[in-house]
C-alpha positions in Angstrom: 1.0 10.5 -14.7 -1.5 9.5 -11.9 -1.1 5.8 -11.1 -3.2 3.6 -8.8 -1.9 0.2 -7.7 -4.5 -2.2 -6.1 -2.9 -4.9 -4.0 -4.6 -8.0 -2.7 -2.2 -10.6 -1.4 -0.8 -11.0 2.1 2.4 -9.2 3.0 4.5 -12.4 3.3 4.0 -15.9 1.8 3.8 -14.5 -1.8 5.9 -11.8 -3.3 3.0 -9.9 -5.0 2.5 -7.2 -2.4 6.3 -6.9 -2.0 6.7 -6.5 -5.7 3.7 -4.1 -6.0 5.2 -1.8 -3.4 8.6 -2.0 -5.1 7.0 -1.0 -8.4 4.9 1.7 -6.9 8.1 3.2 -5.3 9.9 3.0 -8.5 7.1 4.9 -10.3 7.3 7.7 -7.7 11.1 7.9 -8.2 10.9 7.5 -12.0 10.9 11.1 -13.1 9.4 13.0 -10.2 6.3 13.7 -12.2 4.2 10.7 -11.2 1.6 10.8 -8.5 1.2 7.3 -7.0 -1.5 5.8 -4.8 -1.8 2.3 -3.4 -5.0 0.7 -2.2 -4.7 -2.4 0.0 -7.5 -5.0 -0.2 -7.9 -8.2 1.7 -4.8 -9.7 3.4 -2.7 -6.9 1.8 -3.9 -4.6 4.6 -1.5 -6.5 7.0 1.4 -5.1 5.1 0.7 -1.7 6.7 0.9 -3.1 10.2 3.6 -1.0 12.1 6.4 -2.7 14.0 6.9 -5.7 11.8 9.7 -7.9 13.0 11.1 -10.2 10.2 14.1 -12.5 10.1 17.5 -10.9 9.5 18.0 -10.3 5.7 14.2 -10.6 4.8 12.4 -7.7 3.3 10.2 -5.6 5.7 7.0 -4.2 4.2 6.5 -1.7 7.1 9.9 -0.1 6.2 9.2 -0.3 2.5 5.8 1.4 2.8 7.3 4.0 5.0 9.9 4.7 2.4 7.1 4.9 -0.3 5.0 7.4 1.7 8.1 9.4 2.6 8.7 10.0 -1.2 5.1 11.3 -1.5 3.1 8.1 -2.2 -0.2 7.6 -0.6 -1.6 4.3 0.9 -5.2 3.6 1.7 -6.4 0.5 3.5 -9.9 -1.1 2.9 -11.7 -0.4 6.2 -13.8 -3.5 6.1 -10.7 -5.6 5.5 -9.0 -4.0 8.4 -12.1 -4.7 10.6 -12.2 -8.3 9.5 -8.5 -8.7 10.6 -8.9 -6.8 13.9 -6.5 -4.0 12.8 -7.0 -0.7 14.5 -5.9 2.6 12.9 -3.4 3.2 15.7 -1.5 0.0 14.7 -0.8 1.0 10.9 2.3 2.6 9.4 2.3 6.4 9.8 1.4 7.9 6.4 -1.1 5.2 5.6 -4.8 5.5 6.4 -8.1 3.7 6.8 -9.9 4.1 3.4 -13.2 2.9 1.9 -14.7 1.8 -1.4 -15.9 5.4 -1.9 -12.3 6.6 -1.8 -11.2 3.7 -4.1 -13.8 4.8 -6.6 -12.6 8.4 -6.5 -9.0 7.2 -6.9 -10.0 5.0 -9.9 -11.6 7.9 -11.5 -8.4 10.1 -10.8 -6.0 7.7 -12.1 -4.6 7.6 -15.7 -3.5 4.0 -15.1 -4.9 1.4 -12.6 -2.6 -1.6 -11.9 -4.2 -4.5 -10.2 -1.7 -6.8 -8.6 
């Protein structure tokens, strides 16, 4: 199955992006047959910032996203959202990329299921 997750919330402060990445990772792991992509909108793009330092024992989305892409997941960031937050491409987690509304439209048409978190 081809699944697209669209995430909107900031990486910390709510658990929606955290849970969205956990869910996406589980879907990659589920049976090995799923293709999973995640598109980050708005404040969710900050979840892909590399080098995050969080308190001991707190989840780290940098590491979680790396684990997701290492399993074959794909992550795209809204380019306009990155620009609005002053995020340069060289500061995002390896395996993620600057994306666009054009790519989101292509991914939406590609997907069997779209999950908007």
